[in-house]
N, C-alpha and C positions, 0 to 999 in steps of 0.2 A: 399198708406202708413203706413205703419204698424202704430196700436196703441199703445201706450206705458199705459197700465193699469196694477196696479200692483198687485191685482187679478193674469191674467193669471200668471205673473210672480209668485208667489208663486204654482200656482196649475204646471205649470213644472214642479218648483223644487222637490214638492209633487212627481209627478208620475215618476221624475230623483229615484231618492229617493226610492220610491214602487219597481222600478225596482230594482237598488239595491240590495235593505234586499230579492224580489226575488231569484237574482243570488246565494247573497253571505251561502243567508242559509243552502240550503245542501253540500258546501263547512265547513263552520264555525261546524257542525253537523258531520261531515267524522272526520276534527281536534280534536272534542272532542271525539270523537269513538279513536279514535288513538293513546287520553293519558288516559285508562283508563282501569281499569283490565276484562275479559274477562265477569266472574257474574256479575257487574255491565253494560252491555251493555243487561242485558236478564233480567233489570229487570225494573218495572213499575212504572210511570216515566221514557221516556228515559233520562237521564242527558245533559243540556247543555248549564254545562259549566266544559271547562278544569280538568281533573282528575293527581293524581300525578305517575301515571304511564310512561309517556312520554319518559323518557328518555331511559329506558325499553324495549319500546316495539320497539322504534325508531333501538335501539342496535343490537335486534334481530333479522331484518329486513334484517336491511344492511350489519351485519358483519355470520347470522347463516343462514336465512333464513329460511322457513317453510318447513319440510315432504312434508307436501302436493305437495308443487309445486317442487319437487323434490333436494329441501335440496341446490338450488341455491343460494345464496344472492344476493339480493335484489341489490347492489352495481353491482356485473356481470351481470345480465339484465338491467340496467343501460345504463352500457356501450355498451352492445351489441342492444340498442333498439335504441343508441348516434352512433355505429356508423351504422348504417343501413339507418337511418335517413337523418344526412349528406353524404353521398355517393349517395343515391336515390334523395337527393335535387339538390346540385353539378354538380351530371349526369345530372339530367332533366335541367339543367340551362343551363351547358356545350353545349348539343347537341342539344337542341332548340334554340338557339342563334344562333349556329352557321346553323342552316338548315336554320333558318328564313333571317341569313346574304344573304347565296348561293341562294334561292329561290327569294329572293327582286335585290339583287345586279346583279348578274351572269344572263347572257342570256345565254340557253344550249337545247339540245334541252328533248319536255316532262317536261319542269319545272313548269308548276302550274298542269299540274297530276302528280309527283310526290309529290307537294302540298296537292290536293285530295287524293293521297292516304296515304296519312301522316294525313289528317284530318280525312278520315273515321276511320279510329283506335278508335277513340271516343267511335266509338255503339260496340267494343268488349273490351270491361272491363277486368280483369285480373279473374274476377269470369267467363266471359264467356269459357277465353281461355285457365281455372287453367290447364286441366289434357296434352292437348299436351306441354303447358310452363313448368312441370314436369318432362315428356317426356326430353324433349330437354335438362331440367337443369342437370339426375339422369346420361343421356348418358352423357356427358360433365364431371362427377365429381364432380357436384358447391354442390351435400348436404352438407348440417353442413357445412359453412362455409358463410366467411363476403357477398363472391361475388355471391354467393346464394341468397342472401337474398338479395340483393341491385338491382342488375344488369337484374335483366327482370323486376323492375320494374323505369329502371329508362327513357325508351324513354314516348314522355312525347306533345302530339296535341296538346294540352289545352295550352300548353309554347309557341311553335312553334305559332299559329294562336295568340296569345296576341304579343308574339315578332317581327313577319310580318306585322301584321295590326298597331305596334309604329313607323319599316323603312318605313311602309310605307308616315310616317308626317311627318319625316326628310324631311327640304327642297332640292331638287336637285342645289339650291347652295353651299352647304356643301358640295359634293363629287366633284364639278365642283372645289375648289376652294382648296382643299385638291389635286388634280391631279395637276394642276397649279405650286403647292409648294414641288414637285416632291411625296407625298405618297402613297405609293400601296395599293391593297386592303388590307394588312395586317396591316398596318399602320393605312389605315382608318380605320379600327377594332376597335382598340387596341386603339387610341387614338382621337376617335371623337364617333365613335357611342353603344365605350361601357362605358365613362363618361357618354352620353346621356342615357344611359337605367338605370344607380343604381334605378334611383325609381323604379322601373320596377321588377329590379332585386330584389332585400326585400321585394318587396312584395310580388313575386312568392317562395321567398327563406320563407317567415311566414309561409303563406301556404303550400308546399310542405312539408318543417320539420316536422308541428305537420300529414302530410297525411303518411308522411314514419316512423312519433312516433308512431299512433297508429295503424297501420301495425297489422289482428291478423290474416290474414285465411291464405295468403302464410306464412308469419312464421310458424305456427304450419302444415305447410304441410311438409314443403319438413326437415323442425330440429325434427331430436329423439336423438340428444346429447342433454343433461341437460347442458351443461358450452354454448352453441348457445340459453338456450330458451331467449325471450325477455320479459321487462315488462306485455305486456298485458296479452303475453300470462299465465305467471306467477299467475298475477290478477286471469286469468282464471283458472288457479288448484288452489291454492287458494278458493276459493266461492265452486267451484262443488265438492269435497269430498264423498268419500262413507261411509258410516258407523259410521256418524262422522259429529258434528257443526262442520262448516265453524270457525273459530280462528275470526273474525271479527275486534276488535281488530287493530290485524295485519295486517287485509286486509284492513281496512281506513290507518293504516300505510305507506302502501308499494301506494295505492292511492294516498294521498299525494304527497308521495315524486315523483312518474309517472308523478305529475303538472309541478313540478319544473321546468324539461330544456324546456317545451313548452312556459310558462310566464314565465321565460327568457329569448327565444328568442323573445318573443315578446316585451316586455319593451324593450330592447335594439334596436327594431328595428322601435319602434314603428314612429313615425316621418314620418321616410323612407318608411315607411307601406303605413302613409296614402296618403303621397301625393302621392306615385304608384298610389290607386287606383282613386281619385283624379284628378291625371292628371293635379295637377297643373302645374308644368313646361315643360309642351307639348305646 
């Protein structure tokens, strides 16, 4: 039995508050830096309260962009990252859930061999196979395109494994009942398995969206057209400028904008995300 001691409650709350401060303070400093003039950030001490250049800084990065980053507006780079992240997320979930469904519910030759071949690809991340992948994408003419940004990153052994493990926990009685009611494989998948998998899909959606949004190496390799730059590439180009000081106030404004879509996704899908992780409805 857990003892109800008041001082333990105080310690727990103090620990939580300390953790929030540690996590939130760098974000606060970033926001404050994005609202100041560049000379304010070169003085000591660094300001910790917002300045008066909020609208000017954010208007510049959203509408004009930085010459150091190719002169591409941040809005364009965020749109490119959004398209790539959504394509990767939806593609990974769609392919993985169909593959897991086939492996669990269909009896065909070398079924488990196919599963283990998919699972082995976990040992081959993009960084390991990046040169042959680039060669294939280049030969297919997919450089500087949304297809080239997203398609090579769609396959996911992890999502396939997770969906397979969940499908194995679904009672066989559900499949038998659906079969008695005249439901075919597609109807059983659409009306039974998909509703049961919604929390898993939500959890994977959040994780995979952040994975796609934060991609840097692959977009950097296949993108030479500035109109296809992603937001992570833009931030890196803003920081690594030659023969000049980075414009940190604009870099920080871009960083704050880059955090917004993942935060919105996490907030909107928080409940389903937690249920998918703790398996409340399984």
